[in-house]
C-alpha positions as CSV (number, residue, x, y, z in Angstrom):
1,M,0.0,0.0,0.0
2,V,2.8,2.5,0.9
3,P,4.9,1.9,-2.3
4,R,1.7,2.4,-4.4
5,F,1.0,5.7,-2.6
6,L,4.6,6.8,-3.2
7,D,4.3,5.9,-6.9
8,L,1.2,8.0,-7.1
9,A,2.9,10.9,-5.3
10,V,5.8,10.7,-7.7
11,L,3.4,10.7,-10.7
12,V,1.5,13.7,-9.4
13,V,4.7,15.8,-8.8
14,S,6.1,14.7,-12.1
15,L,3.0,15.9,-14.0
16,W,3.0,19.1,-12.0
17,L,6.6,19.7,-12.8
18,L,6.0,19.0,-16.5
19,V,3.2,21.6,-16.6
20,S,5.0,24.1,-14.5
21,S,8.1,23.8,-16.7
22,S,6.1,24.3,-19.9
23,V,4.3,27.4,-18.6
24,G,7.6,28.8,-17.1
25,E,8.7,29.7,-20.6
26,R,7.2,33.1,-21.4
27,S,6.4,33.1,-25.1
28,T,3.4,35.6,-25.3
29,P,0.6,33.2,-24.1
30,F,-2.1,35.4,-25.6
31,Q,-2.6,38.6,-27.6
32,L,-2.3,41.6,-25.3
33,T,-5.4,43.7,-24.9
34,E,-5.3,47.4,-25.6
35,K,-5.2,48.0,-21.8
36,Q,-2.3,45.7,-21.4
37,Q,-0.2,47.2,-24.1
38,C,2.6,49.6,-23.0
39,R,1.1,52.8,-24.5
40,L,2.4,55.0,-21.7
41,Q,2.5,58.8,-21.8
42,R,3.9,59.3,-18.3
43,I,5.4,57.1,-15.6
44,T,5.1,58.4,-12.0
45,A,6.2,57.0,-8.7
46,A,3.1,55.4,-7.0
47,K,2.1,54.8,-3.4
48,P,-0.5,52.2,-2.2
49,S,-4.0,53.4,-3.0
50,Q,-6.0,51.0,-0.8
51,R,-5.5,49.7,2.8
52,I,-7.4,46.8,4.3
53,Q,-7.2,46.3,8.1
54,H,-7.0,42.9,9.7
55,E,-6.8,41.6,13.3
56,G,-3.2,40.7,12.7
57,G,-2.1,43.6,10.6
58,E,-3.0,45.2,7.3
59,T,-2.7,44.8,3.5
60,E,-1.9,47.7,1.2
61,L,-2.7,47.5,-2.5
62,W,-1.3,49.5,-5.4
63,N,-3.9,50.6,-8.0
64,E,-4.3,47.8,-10.6
65,R,-5.6,50.2,-13.1
66,D,-2.5,52.3,-13.2
67,G,-1.2,52.1,-16.7
68,Q,2.4,51.1,-15.7
69,F,1.2,48.1,-13.7
70,Q,-1.2,47.0,-16.6
71,C,1.8,47.4,-19.0
72,A,3.8,45.0,-16.8
73,G,0.9,42.7,-16.1
74,V,1.5,42.7,-12.4
75,A,-0.3,43.5,-9.1
76,A,1.6,44.9,-6.2
77,M,0.9,44.7,-2.5
78,R,2.5,45.3,0.9
79,N,1.6,43.1,3.9
80,I,2.2,44.2,7.4
81,L,2.1,41.4,10.0
82,R,2.0,42.3,13.7
83,P,4.1,40.3,16.3
84,N,2.6,36.9,17.0
85,A,0.3,37.3,14.0
86,L,-0.5,34.6,11.4
87,S,-1.5,35.3,7.8
88,L,-4.1,32.8,7.0
89,P,-3.6,29.9,4.4
90,N,-4.4,30.9,0.8
91,F,-3.4,30.3,-2.8
92,H,-3.5,32.3,-6.0
93,H,-3.6,31.6,-9.7
94,Y,-0.3,33.3,-10.6
95,P,3.3,33.2,-9.2
96,R,4.3,35.7,-6.5
97,L,7.7,37.0,-5.5
98,V,8.0,38.4,-2.0
99,F,10.7,40.7,-0.5
100,I,11.0,40.8,3.3
101,E,11.6,44.4,4.0
102,R,11.6,44.1,7.8
103,G,11.1,41.5,10.5
104,F,11.6,37.9,11.2
105,G,9.3,34.9,11.0
106,Y,8.3,31.6,9.4
107,I,6.6,30.7,6.1
108,S,5.4,27.4,4.6
109,V,4.7,26.9,0.9
110,I,2.8,23.7,0.5
111,S,3.6,22.1,-2.8
112,P,1.1,19.7,-4.5
113,G,2.0,16.0,-4.4
114,C,4.7,16.4,-1.8
115,A,4.3,14.3,1.4
116,E,5.0,15.5,4.9
117,T,8.7,16.0,5.4
118,Y,8.8,16.9,9.1
119,E,7.0,15.6,12.2
120,A,7.4,16.7,15.8
121,G,9.0,14.2,18.1
122,R,11.0,12.3,15.4
123,T,12.9,15.0,13.5
124,Q,15.4,17.5,14.7
125,T,13.4,20.6,15.8
126,T,14.1,23.8,17.6
127,R,14.5,23.7,21.4
128,E,11.3,25.6,21.8
129,S,9.4,23.3,19.6
130,R,10.7,20.2,21.4
131,E,9.8,21.5,24.8
132,K,6.3,22.4,23.6
133,W,5.6,18.9,22.2
134,E,7.1,17.2,25.3
135,T,5.0,19.2,27.7
136,T,1.6,19.8,25.9
137,E,1.3,17.2,23.2
138,R,2.3,14.0,24.9
139,G,0.0,11.2,24.1
140,R,-1.5,12.9,21.0
141,E,-0.9,12.1,17.3
142,R,2.4,13.6,16.1
143,D,2.1,16.7,14.0
144,L,3.1,16.0,10.4
145,H,3.5,18.8,7.9
146,Q,5.6,20.0,5.0
147,K,8.7,22.1,5.5
148,V,8.5,25.4,7.4
149,H,11.1,28.0,6.3
150,R,12.7,30.7,8.4
151,I,12.5,34.2,6.8
152,R,14.2,37.4,7.7
153,K,15.0,40.9,6.5
154,G,16.4,40.9,3.0
155,D,15.0,37.5,1.9
156,I,13.4,36.9,-1.5
157,V,10.7,34.3,-1.2
158,A,9.2,32.5,-4.3
159,I,5.6,31.3,-4.1
160,P,4.5,29.3,-7.2
161,A,1.0,29.5,-8.6
162,G,-1.5,27.3,-6.9
163,A,0.7,26.5,-3.8
164,V,-1.0,27.1,-0.5
165,H,1.1,29.3,1.9
166,W,0.9,30.9,5.3
167,C,3.3,33.1,7.3
168,Y,3.9,33.8,11.0
169,N,5.6,36.7,12.6
170,A,7.9,35.3,15.3
171,G,9.7,38.6,16.0
172,K,9.1,41.6,18.3
173,E,8.5,44.1,15.5
174,D,6.2,44.2,12.5
175,L,7.0,41.9,9.6
176,I,6.7,43.8,6.3
177,A,6.6,42.0,3.0
178,I,6.5,43.5,-0.5
179,S,4.9,41.2,-3.1
180,I,4.7,41.3,-6.9
181,N,2.1,39.0,-8.5
182,D,2.7,38.2,-12.2
183,L,-0.8,38.2,-13.6
184,N,0.5,37.7,-17.2
185,H,2.1,34.3,-16.3
186,Q,0.7,31.3,-18.3
187,S,-0.4,29.6,-15.1
188,N,-3.2,32.2,-15.0
189,Q,-6.0,31.4,-17.4
190,L,-8.7,33.2,-15.5
191,D,-8.3,36.9,-16.1
192,Q,-6.1,39.9,-15.2
193,K,-7.8,40.6,-11.9
194,F,-5.9,40.3,-8.7
195,R,-7.5,37.8,-6.3
196,A,-6.7,35.1,-3.8
197,F,-8.4,31.9,-2.6
198,Y,-8.5,31.7,1.2
199,L,-9.0,28.6,3.2
200,A,-9.9,30.6,6.3
201,G,-10.8,34.1,7.3
202,G,-11.9,36.6,4.6
203,V,-12.7,40.3,4.1
204,S,-15.2,42.4,2.1
205,K,-14.3,46.1,2.0
206,K,-15.9,48.6,-0.3
207,G,-13.6,50.9,-2.2
208,G,-10.4,52.4,-0.8
209,Q,-8.8,55.8,-0.8
210,Q,-9.7,56.5,-4.4
211,E,-13.1,56.6,-6.0
212,Y,-12.1,54.6,-9.1
213,E,-11.3,51.4,-7.1
214,E,-13.7,48.5,-7.2
215,E,-14.8,46.3,-4.4
216,T,-11.9,44.2,-3.0
217,I,-13.2,40.8,-1.8
218,F,-11.4,37.8,-0.3
219,Y,-13.7,34.9,0.8
220,N,-13.2,31.7,2.7
221,I,-13.7,29.3,-0.2
222,L,-15.0,26.5,2.2
223,K,-17.9,28.7,3.3
224,E,-20.5,27.7,0.7
225,F,-19.8,24.0,0.5
226,D,-22.3,21.5,1.8
227,T,-21.5,20.8,5.5
228,N,-22.3,17.1,5.3
229,L,-20.2,16.7,2.1
230,L,-17.1,18.3,3.7
231,A,-17.6,16.3,6.9
232,E,-17.6,13.1,4.9
233,A,-14.6,14.2,2.8
234,F,-12.5,14.9,5.9
235,N,-14.1,12.1,8.0
236,I,-14.8,14.6,10.8
237,P,-18.0,15.7,12.7
238,E,-20.1,18.4,11.1
239,E,-19.6,20.8,14.0
240,I,-15.9,21.0,13.1
241,V,-16.8,21.7,9.5
242,R,-19.1,24.5,10.6
243,Q,-16.2,25.9,12.6
244,M,-14.1,25.9,9.4
245,Q,-16.8,27.5,7.4
246,K,-17.2,30.6,9.7
247,G,-16.8,33.7,7.6
248,G,-14.2,35.4,9.7
249,E,-14.6,38.7,7.9
250,E,-14.4,40.5,11.2
251,R,-10.9,39.1,11.7
252,G,-9.7,39.6,8.1
253,L,-6.8,37.9,6.4
254,S,-4.4,37.7,9.3
255,I,-5.1,37.0,13.0
256,I,-3.3,37.2,16.4
257,A,-2.3,33.7,17.5
258,Q,-3.7,32.5,20.8
259,E,-0.2,31.7,22.0
260,K,3.3,31.9,20.7
261,M,3.6,29.4,17.9
262,S,6.5,26.9,17.2
263,F,7.0,24.4,14.5
264,A,8.9,21.2,13.8
265,R,11.7,22.3,11.5
266,P,15.4,21.6,11.0
267,D,18.1,23.6,12.6
268,E,19.9,26.1,10.4
269,Q,23.0,24.0,10.2
270,E,21.0,21.0,9.0
271,E,19.3,23.1,6.4
272,Q,22.7,24.3,5.0
273,G,24.0,20.8,5.0
274,R,21.1,19.5,2.9
275,E,21.5,22.1,0.2
276,G,22.6,20.5,-3.1
277,S,22.7,17.0,-1.6
278,G,20.5,14.0,-2.1
279,N,19.0,12.5,-5.3
280,G,15.6,11.7,-6.6
281,L,12.4,13.6,-6.8
282,E,12.1,14.4,-3.1
283,E,15.5,16.2,-3.2
284,T,15.0,17.9,-6.6
285,Y,11.6,19.5,-6.1
286,C,9.8,18.8,-2.8
287,S,12.9,20.0,-0.9
288,M,13.7,22.7,-3.3
289,K,14.7,26.1,-1.8
290,I,12.1,28.8,-2.0
291,S,14.1,31.7,-0.6
292,T,17.5,33.3,-0.5
293,N,18.9,36.5,1.2
294,L,20.1,39.5,-0.8
295,E,21.8,41.5,2.0
296,N,25.2,39.9,1.9
297,R,27.8,42.1,0.3
298,R,30.0,39.1,-0.5
299,D,27.3,37.7,-2.7
300,A,27.0,40.9,-4.8
301,D,26.9,40.3,-8.6
302,I,28.0,43.9,-9.2
303,Y,30.3,45.7,-6.6
304,S,32.0,49.0,-6.7
305,R,33.9,50.5,-3.8
306,Q,33.0,54.0,-5.1
307,A,29.4,53.4,-6.2
308,G,27.6,50.6,-4.5
309,K,26.5,47.0,-5.2
310,V,23.7,45.0,-6.8
311,N,22.7,41.4,-5.8
312,V,20.7,39.5,-8.3
313,V,18.6,36.3,-7.7
314,D,17.6,34.5,-10.9
315,L,16.7,30.9,-11.9
316,H,20.4,29.9,-11.6
317,K,20.6,31.0,-8.0
318,L,17.1,29.9,-7.0
319,P,16.0,27.1,-9.4
320,V,12.4,27.3,-8.3
321,L,12.2,30.5,-10.3
322,K,12.5,28.4,-13.5
323,Y,8.8,27.4,-12.9
324,M,7.8,31.0,-12.2
325,D,9.8,33.0,-14.8
326,M,10.5,35.8,-12.3
327,S,13.6,37.2,-10.7
328,A,14.7,40.1,-8.4
329,E,17.6,42.3,-7.6
330,R,18.7,44.3,-4.5
331,G,20.6,47.5,-5.2
332,N,22.5,50.0,-3.0
333,L,23.9,53.3,-4.5
334,F,26.3,55.5,-2.5
335,P,25.5,59.2,-2.3
336,N,25.4,60.9,-5.7
337,A,26.5,57.6,-7.5
338,L,24.8,56.6,-10.8
339,V,23.3,53.6,-12.5
340,S,24.4,53.4,-16.2
341,P,21.6,54.2,-18.7
342,D,20.5,50.7,-19.8
343,W,17.5,48.6,-20.9
344,S,16.1,45.2,-19.8
345,M,16.0,42.7,-22.6
346,Q,14.0,39.9,-21.1
347,G,11.1,41.5,-19.1
348,H,9.6,44.4,-17.3
349,T,11.1,45.8,-14.1
350,I,9.1,46.9,-11.0
351,V,11.2,49.0,-8.7
352,Y,10.4,49.6,-5.0
353,V,12.4,52.1,-3.0
354,T,13.5,50.8,0.4
355,R,15.7,53.7,1.6
356,G,17.0,57.1,0.5
357,E,16.1,59.0,-2.7
358,A,17.2,59.2,-6.3
359,Q,16.5,61.1,-9.6
360,I,15.1,58.6,-12.1
361,Q,14.8,59.1,-15.8
362,I,13.0,56.9,-18.3
363,A,12.7,57.3,-22.1
364,N,10.7,55.3,-24.7
365,H,11.4,54.3,-28.3
366,N,10.3,57.7,-29.6
367,G,12.9,59.5,-27.5
368,E,10.2,60.9,-25.3
369,S,10.8,61.4,-21.6
370,L,8.3,59.4,-19.6
371,M,9.8,60.1,-16.2
372,N,12.3,62.6,-14.8
373,D,11.3,62.6,-11.1
374,R,12.8,62.2,-7.6
375,V,11.6,59.0,-5.8
376,N,11.7,58.3,-2.1
377,K,11.2,55.4,0.3
378,G,8.0,53.6,-0.2
379,D,7.6,54.6,-3.9
380,M,7.0,52.0,-6.6
381,L,7.4,52.4,-10.4
382,V,7.6,50.2,-13.5
383,V,10.4,50.3,-16.2
384,P,8.9,48.6,-19.3
385,Q,11.0,46.1,-21.3
386,Y,13.5,47.9,-23.6
387,Y,12.7,51.4,-22.2
388,V,16.0,53.1,-21.3
389,S,16.4,54.2,-17.7
390,T,19.0,55.6,-15.4
391,A,19.2,56.8,-11.8
392,R,21.4,59.1,-9.7
393,A,21.3,58.7,-5.9
394,G,20.6,61.6,-3.6
395,E,22.8,62.9,-0.8
396,S,21.7,60.1,1.6
397,G,22.2,57.3,-1.0
398,F,19.6,55.1,-2.6
399,E,18.5,51.5,-2.0
400,W,15.9,49.5,-3.9
401,V,14.5,46.1,-4.7
402,A,13.5,45.4,-8.3
403,F,11.2,42.5,-9.3
404,K,11.5,41.3,-12.9
405,T,9.0,39.4,-15.1
406,T,11.7,37.0,-16.3
407,G,13.7,34.3,-14.7
408,W,16.8,35.2,-16.6
409,P,17.3,39.0,-16.5
410,M,19.7,40.7,-19.0
411,R,20.6,44.4,-18.9
412,N,22.2,46.2,-21.8
413,P,24.2,49.3,-20.6
414,L,25.0,52.3,-22.7
415,A,28.1,53.4,-20.7
416,G,30.9,51.5,-19.0
417,Y,33.3,48.7,-19.5
418,T,30.7,46.2,-20.8
419,S,28.6,48.8,-22.7
420,V,27.2,49.2,-26.2
421,M,29.5,52.2,-26.8
422,R,32.6,50.3,-25.6
423,G,31.8,47.6,-28.2
424,M,31.6,50.0,-31.2
425,P,34.6,51.0,-33.4
426,L,35.7,54.6,-33.2
427,Q,34.7,55.4,-36.7
428,V,31.2,54.2,-36.1
429,I,30.9,56.6,-33.2
430,T,32.6,59.6,-34.9
431,N,30.3,59.3,-37.9
432,S,27.1,58.6,-35.9
433,Y,27.6,61.6,-33.6
434,Q,29.7,63.8,-35.9
435,M,32.5,64.1,-33.3
436,S,36.3,63.9,-33.4
437,P,38.2,60.7,-32.8
438,R,39.4,62.0,-29.5
439,Q,35.9,62.8,-28.4
440,A,34.8,59.3,-29.5
441,E,37.6,57.7,-27.6
442,G,36.6,59.6,-24.4
443,L,33.0,58.4,-24.9
444,K,34.2,54.8,-25.1
445,M,37.0,54.8,-22.5
446,N,36.3,57.4,-19.8
447,R,34.6,55.1,-17.4
448,G,37.6,52.8,-17.3
449,G,36.7,49.4,-15.8
450,Q,33.5,50.5,-14.2
451,S,30.3,48.7,-15.2
452,F,26.6,49.5,-14.4
453,L,27.4,51.4,-11.2
454,F,29.4,54.7,-11.5
455,S,31.0,56.9,-9.0
456,P,30.0,60.5,-9.1
457,G,32.0,63.4,-10.5
458,R,34.2,61.7,-13.1
459,E,34.0,64.5,-15.6
460,R,36.9,64.9,-18.0
461,Q,37.7,67.6,-20.6
462,F,38.4,66.3,-24.0
């Protein structure tokens, strides 16, 4: 009986991987509607336009109808989770990439077809978890569940489409998470509306801070099922089903836990020791990493002592992104430093400012300036694919996280060591811009070995 069950589980996961892999390739799944096309006249930094209060925190939503978000095909949100609060289990029909801006806690992403991998009392758990089970759960059935992941400030967390997830704030300060939902991904065959399917709780709130917003509704999807049918499906008494079906709209999408929660999970050293080891399906997908941290300077993909650093997480660093076709970068510019004018070749870029300020410029294919504004902490903006953009940090520096609608981001810089200009012969430059060979040489070479990130004030007479 057990081998037959394992064979079935392997078949389910294999089929799901096959489907996920096929939809992970972004090859224009359908013709874009007029609203989704990038016919932008102006790009401005945006703040959340709607706030929904919960017992355990709040959810802030950016306006879906903003042309820049429709162009990128994404929905943006910021979740704030109070200490000892639990965001209730839910799933969605698109992949989601989450950046932990502040705080510490735990998250579980429950993958279809994967069996329980941890159980209290048998696996290595945290000391707090062991003590709890020894004192309060003795004599009961052991708690079996899929892996619980520790999250902290600077983490990027990948949540595939259809995977049920929940999050718990185990720290003493608010846990703040910025999420980008890729509505254009092929896994979404419903529509371009932002929604989520909740297994508990719910909220129904009319409007927001702007008149143009529609009703935002999140329901407990178990609420309308026949009580007797669910009782039979779970093999439990109907009174328990009725408890599960309670609307919970008064509590919202996150709640305060009755007591401090703990989970059966491996120690950090055990987690690190398991990375890259093992063989077979359980090690390749069911135990696949869903997060990585972008705060470590040693892991920077681009580093300049004079200008700053950029950390990139793509499908090579976090293989689960292969099935989501998304990626992210964490950037830090020193005061008055610059980002080379460049364009993204593989997808749209959604920029969220985490600290400081910068002057950002964006131009389209017509040479029109779509943005030349100063952005500050909490602002969000979209740089469409192939649109050229650049940024100069303010006096206090500039930090950002950028979400990209591609698993393999490629940037093409105009200036610097690896730039387009550096790759052109002098005569092409002199004739294109009607300048002298000396001026053309300065255009090519004046940034020396710097790439992407430039130190300020490197002006030169030529």
